[in-house]
Residue, then its C-alpha position, 0 to 999 in steps of 0.5 A: m500500500e505504501n508503494r502504491k501511495k508513493a506512486a500516486k504522489a509521483f504521477a498524479p497531476m500537479s495542478h488544476p485550472a480550478p480551485y475546487q477540483t472535485v472527484v466523485v466516486g460512485g455513479g448512482i443517483s447520489g453521485l450523479l446528483a452531487a456532481w450536478d450540484l457541484q458543477r453548477a456551483g462552479f466546481q470542476v468535477s470528475i466522476f468515476d464508476a466501476a459500472t459501464t452504465w450510470g444510475g446504480c439501482v435506478g437502472r433500465h433493461e429491455v424485456a421482450g422489446v419493452v424498456l423497463d426499470s431494472g431497479a427502483e420504479s417509484f419514489a416516495t412523496r413524503n418530501t418534494a425532493v425527487a419531484e423538484l429534481a424532475v422539474e429541474l431536469g425537464l421531467g415535471e410533466k412526466i410525474v405520474e401517480p400509480d393506479p388508485a386500486g392499491a395493493w394486496v397482502w397475502l396472509p396465511e389464510g389468503p389475500v386481503p386488500l392492503p390498507r392504503t393509509g399507512v406508513l410501513g404498513i402501520p395503519s392510521d385508520l383502524g376503522a377502515p374496512e381493509v384494516r378490519e379484514a386484515l386484523g379481525a375484531s380482536g386485532v383491531l381492539r388491541a391496536a386501539l389501545d395505542a390511543k390510550m397509552p402514555v406517549t412514552i411507550g416506545t419513544t423513550e428508548p435510545v434506539s428501537s426496531v420497527a417491530d418493537l415499536v409496533r408490538a408495544r403500541m399496536g400489538k403482534r397482529v398488526l406487526e405480523r399481518l400488516v407491517a412485516p410484509v410491507v417492510a419485507g417488500v420495501h426494505s428486504a428485511e425483517a421488522e425485528v432488525l430495522d431501526v425505526d428512526v432510519v426507515a421512518p424518521g420522525l415517527r417516534a417524535g410524532i407519537r409524542e406530538h400527536g398522542s398515538l402511533a396511529a395519529a403520528v402515521a396520519a400526520q406523516r401521511a397528511n404531509g403532502s400525500k394523498p391516500g393510496a398515493a404515497v409514491a409516484g413515478l415517471e412516465g417512461g420509468m424512473h431510469t429516465l431521471v438518470a438519463a436526463l441527469v447524465e445528459k445535463l452533466q455531459a452538457a455542463g462539462v463534467s468529466m465522466h468515467p464509466g467503467h473506471r474502478v477506483k482501487a484506492v484513495f490517498r491523502g496527499d497533504a502528509d508527505e512521508a520522508g523519501d516520498a515524491p513531492a505531493p501534487t499542488y494546486d495554484g498558489g502551492e496549496p497541497s492536494p488533499w486527495i489522490i485517487e487511483w483508478e483502473h480501466g481495463t488494462e489502463r491505470g491512472y491517478a486523479s487528484a482533487k481538493l474535494l472528494v465525494m464518496a458516493t459508493d455503498g457503505p462497505m466500499a466507502v469504508k474499504l477505500l478510506g480505511y487506509e487513511m482513516p482507520q478510525l472509520l473501520p469499526f463503523a463499516p456497515a453490513r452489506g445489504p441482502d442479496i436481492r433478485l428481481v425477476t421481470m416477466v412480460v406475459d401474454v395473459p389477457e385474463l390479467d386485464s382485470a388486475p385481480r390483485g390491484t397493483g401487486v401483492l406483498v407476502a407475509p413472512s409467515v406464509g408458506g409455499i410462496k418464495a417471492k416476498a412481493l409481486t408488482h403488476s407493473t402494467a396494472k400499476w402504471r397506466w403509461l406502461a399498459d398503454s405502451t404494451g397494449p391489452g393482453t400483454h402484462v409486465v409482472r415483477l417478483s422480488y426474492g431475498r430479505a435480511g433476517v434476524k438469524p444468519s440462517d434466515a438471511v434470505r428466503l432464496t438461498p443456493e440450497t433451496l433455489t438456484e438461479e436456473d430455477l428462478i423463472p419457473t419459480a416466478l411463474a408458479d408464484a405469480t400464478t398463486l399470487l394473481g389467481i390466474e395460471i401463467t405458464e412458460a407458454d405465456l412468457l414473451g420474455a424474462d430477465i433476472v436482475r441481481w442486486k448483491g448487497a446494494l440495498p443498505f441495511a439499516a439495522v438497529g443502532h444504524h442511526d447512531k453509527i452513521a452519526h459517528v461516521h458523519a462526525l469523523a468525516n467532518e473532521v477531515p477537510g475536503l471529504v463528503l460521504a454520500g449515498a443511501w447508507m448515509t441518508g436512508n433508503g429510497l430516492a426521496a431520502v437519497v436525493s434530499g440528503t445528498r443535496r443537503q450535504i452538497r449545499a453545506v459544502v458549497d456554502a462553506s466554500l463561499r465563506l473562504 
């Protein structure tokens, strides 16, 4: 490592035409957005990503001639960050809401409509017919005790899992029949291990403010959301957001380096005896950061005054660990191994959308390996219009993080191989939709694997990230971005990244 660092110092560029030369490592939505905001603020930006395509988990693929999202296909509307970005990129008129029919949840005794006025499946209206159907009379009575409890229950602990909070205030039945399937579908994890302050920020504070968990959920839902429309999408798919952002970056002169894997990052301002002189900027100022990259057989270096690490958490800590060993104890666990199976099928019987926009599967259900199914052509009118009657797009999700290592995913090499996944998806779709779908109906299929890409917000993650923020703030010219720092989902990533970059720009203006 020391030899590589000496080589980096000897061969990195010695000066730059701009005083705020910036390197962004990571080409997901966070890295692209950081590059966009910094370039517009007058920084000179280069962005590197190991993948040959941009966008990370907001990607695209083509199945049976239909261009579809290969990752995120919607965004939460709990804040306006994504919608505002879409407007900036000229996509404001493309924002669409999903079909209001809503989704279903598959319980051990079968499917029931999923309540539409919840957060993470936590209901705000216990009198809603869907809530009563899912919980039964005894479950509703137990959940109603929430309104009579002291606001201190579930809110005084330093940290709390989603399961602990829901179980304490609304009971086991709400947890198992509503919250667990939603959490598994959204976060690919069990409610027992997820930090509620990360996946539902402000919810515990809302209990103290509004008097109950149900009231806190209602308040969050009322904050700019319509019942049944807690998410929105883009006509053409969420990948069009990435395409527009990349086009803007290229037009703005950002130096784009896809397929360039960053192997190491070094501090350039602490020269050891015998090393080559550190690269300098105009006026002789030392270069704080040097980045070593590889692209096929090519090797090279870049230096920067500002380094934005927008990779996933484990990679960021790995790359920074040599210069910042104090970060190593805070390395987050990798997320679960997720597989998304997208199928385009010719099944006219699905025109009736028998399960609305899709189905979430309760973890206690046996015989179904998928944790969720999205009936994409029922969810998005623009997609149904493009495929035409009788042709349908369904997407099934496999894999979740669990409480025990043995429960880490419902899909394991011992129980299901990649070759088995399409037949398994056909069988699961047949069960969940109540309409037979066979291989003969299949027009095309694709399997997308997200290996550890979804940050795992285990209990205590909030405090761990606060420590990471504090350590990063002690190092000049370093910004840590991405979902592991801001929370899962486009709404959290976009708002969190822009907040961090705004602070960097504001600080530069004070110098």
